[in-house]
C-alpha positions in Angstrom: -8.2 34.1 -1.6 -6.1 34.0 -4.9 -8.6 34.2 -7.8 -9.8 30.6 -9.0 -8.6 31.6 -12.5 -5.0 31.4 -11.3 -5.9 28.7 -8.8 -6.8 26.1 -10.5 -4.0 25.8 -13.3 -1.6 26.0 -10.6 -3.1 23.7 -8.3 -3.0 21.0 -11.1 0.2 21.2 -12.6 1.2 20.8 -8.3 -1.2 17.4 -8.7 0.7 16.4 -11.7 4.2 16.8 -10.5 3.5 15.2 -7.2 1.7 12.6 -9.3 4.8 12.0 -11.4 6.8 11.6 -8.7 5.1 8.9 -7.2 6.6 6.6 -9.7 9.5 5.7 -7.2 6.6 4.6 -4.4 6.2 0.8 -5.4 2.4 -0.3 -5.3 0.9 -3.1 -3.3 -1.2 -3.4 -5.6 1.3 -3.9 -8.7 3.5 -1.4 -10.2 4.0 1.7 -9.2 2.4 5.6 -8.6 0.4 6.1 -5.4 -3.1 5.7 -4.6 -3.2 4.1 -8.3 -0.6 2.4 -9.2 0.0 4.0 -13.5 3.7 2.7 -14.4 4.5 -1.0 -14.9 7.4 -3.0 -16.0 10.1 -1.1 -16.9 13.6 -2.1 -16.8 15.7 -4.4 -14.3 17.7 -2.9 -11.3 21.3 -1.3 -11.7 23.7 -3.5 -13.1 22.1 -4.7 -15.3 22.1 -4.3 -19.1 19.1 -2.3 -20.5 17.9 -3.4 -24.0 15.4 -1.7 -26.2 13.0 -4.5 -24.8 13.9 -3.5 -21.8 12.2 0.0 -22.3 9.3 -1.6 -24.9 7.7 -3.7 -21.2 6.8 0.0 -20.1 3.6 0.2 -19.6 1.4 3.1 -18.9 -2.7 3.3 -17.7 -3.0 6.7 -18.3 -6.1 6.6 -16.4 -4.7 5.5 -13.6 -2.3 8.6 -13.9 -4.8 11.2 -14.8 -7.1 9.9 -11.3 -4.0 10.2 -9.0 -3.3 13.7 -10.1 -6.5 14.9 -10.0 -6.6 12.7 -6.4 -3.5 15.2 -5.6 -4.8 18.8 -6.4 -8.4 17.8 -4.6 -5.8 17.4 -1.6 -3.8 20.5 -2.6 -7.4 22.4 -2.9 -8.3 21.1 0.6 -5.6 22.2 2.5 -5.7 25.5 0.5 -9.6 25.3 1.5 -8.3 24.3 5.1 -5.8 26.8 5.3 -8.0 30.2 4.2 -11.1 29.1 6.7 -9.4 28.9 9.6 -6.9 32.0 8.7 -10.1 33.7 7.9 -11.3 33.1 11.9 -7.8 34.2 13.1 -9.1 38.0 15.0 -7.3 40.7 13.4 -4.4 42.7 15.4 
């Protein structure tokens, strides 16, 4: 298995990228981000004039963003751990 020193930064980076990619997923609780909504407000749909107050209306909840990144990091760690356990149980040929 990969050394833990190299594994955790990679998983955290992947988790953060996945959390940032969920900005396109609307959340039923309001805002954007999954599973925790971390972006609220923002600009109108395309075709409407974008102005400075539009960009100032964007709200970010940093705690929810960090929780999203941790969520995806631990999901990735769990998948990697499950894969390594199942691979170690298979007999060598």
